[in-house]
C-alpha positions in Angstrom: -67.1 -51.7 43.9 -65.4 -50.3 46.9 -62.1 -51.9 45.9 -62.2 -50.4 42.4 -63.0 -47.0 43.9 -60.1 -47.3 46.2 -57.8 -48.3 43.4 -59.0 -45.4 41.3 -58.5 -43.0 44.2 -55.1 -44.5 44.9 -54.0 -44.0 41.3 -55.3 -40.4 41.4 -53.5 -39.7 44.6 -50.2 -41.2 43.3 -50.4 -39.3 40.1 -51.2 -36.1 42.0 -48.3 -36.6 44.4 -46.0 -37.3 41.4 -47.2 -34.2 39.6 -46.7 -32.1 42.8 -43.1 -33.5 43.1 -42.5 -32.8 39.4 -43.8 -29.2 39.8 -41.7 -28.6 42.9 -38.6 -30.0 41.3 -39.3 -28.0 38.1 -39.6 -24.6 40.0 -37.4 -25.2 43.1 -35.4 -28.2 42.3 -32.0 -28.4 40.6 -31.6 -25.6 38.1 -28.8 -27.3 36.2 -30.5 -26.8 32.9 -31.2 -23.2 33.8 -27.5 -22.7 34.5 -26.7 -24.3 31.1 -29.2 -22.0 29.4 -27.8 -19.0 31.2 -24.3 -20.0 30.2 -25.2 -20.4 26.6 -27.0 -17.0 26.7 -23.9 -15.4 28.1 -21.8 -17.1 25.4 -24.2 -15.9 22.8 -23.9 -12.3 24.1 -20.1 -12.6 24.1 -20.1 -14.0 20.6 -22.4 -11.2 19.4 -20.1 -8.6 21.0 -17.1 -10.2 19.3 -19.0 -10.3 16.0 -19.7 -6.6 16.3 -16.1 -5.9 17.2 -14.9 -7.9 14.2 -17.4 -6.2 11.9 -16.0 -2.8 13.1 -12.5 -4.0 12.4 -13.5 -5.2 8.9 -15.0 -1.8 8.2 -11.8 -0.1 9.5 -9.6 -2.3 7.3 -11.8 -1.7 4.3 -11.4 2.0 4.8 -7.7 1.7 5.3 -7.4 -0.5 2.1 -9.3 2.2 0.2 -7.0 4.9 1.5 -3.9 2.7 0.7 -5.3 2.1 -2.8 -5.6 5.8 -3.4 -2.1 6.5 -2.0 -0.7 3.7 -4.2 -2.3 5.2 -7.3 -0.7 8.5 -6.4 2.7 6.9 -5.9 2.3 5.0 -9.2 1.6 8.3 -11.0 4.7 9.9 -9.4 6.8 6.9 -10.3 5.6 7.1 -13.9 6.3 10.9 -14.0 9.8 10.3 -12.6 10.4 7.5 -15.0 9.5 9.7 -17.9 11.8 12.4 -16.6 14.6 10.0 -16.2 14.2 8.8 -19.8 14.3 12.4 -21.0 17.4 13.1 -19.0 19.1 10.0 -20.3 18.4 11.2 -23.8 19.9 14.6 -22.9 22.9 12.9 -21.4 23.5 11.0 -24.6 23.2 14.2 -26.6 25.6 16.0 -24.3 28.1 13.1 -24.5 28.0 13.3 -28.2 28.6 17.1 -28.0 31.4 16.5 -25.5 33.1 14.1 -27.9 32.8 16.7 -30.7 34.3 19.4 -28.4 37.2 17.1 -27.4 38.0 16.5 -31.0 37.9 20.2 -31.7 40.1 20.8 -28.7 42.6 18.3 -30.0 42.6 19.9 -33.4 43.1 23.4 -31.8 45.9 22.1 -29.6 47.5 20.5 -32.6 47.3 23.8 -34.6 48.7 25.7 -31.6 51.5 23.2 -31.3 52.2 23.4 -35.1 52.2 27.2 -35.0 54.4 27.4 -31.9 56.9 25.1 -33.7 56.5 26.8 -37.1 55.2 30.3 -36.7 53.8 32.1 -39.7 56.3 34.7 -41.0 54.6 37.4 -42.9 56.4 40.2 -44.7 55.3 43.0 -47.0 52.0 42.7 -48.7 51.3 39.4 -47.0 51.6 41.2 -43.6 49.3 44.1 -44.7 46.7 41.7 -46.1 46.8 39.6 -42.8 46.3 42.7 -40.6 43.5 43.9 -42.9 41.7 40.5 -42.5 42.1 40.6 -38.7 40.7 44.1 -38.4 37.7 43.3 -40.7 36.8 40.3 -38.6 36.4 42.3 -35.4 
């Protein structure tokens, strides 16, 4: 029995020594995994900070897009107003061109009458002269 007790004690001692070494290495040993965990925690913090910055940028751009949309609508309204005004002015231009053509024709007729009268003046004598003067004074 003594040998089994010695073997049992030996196994307990070996297990105790291994457990002590494991505890020492866990708390004081190589902290490589702790460094890895710390590195990942730092990366997580950096990513959270970047996420927050990007979220702020998204909000900023949404606000800018909303402002631009309002401004674009205002410009579209102005463009529509100007387009209507241009259409009205084009109609007025066409009317004025027609009036101009009529006035040019009247001018040509008047110039022709003046030219005819300068070449062949009206000669009035007697009653014809009196009647012409009477008509001229009644018109005024």
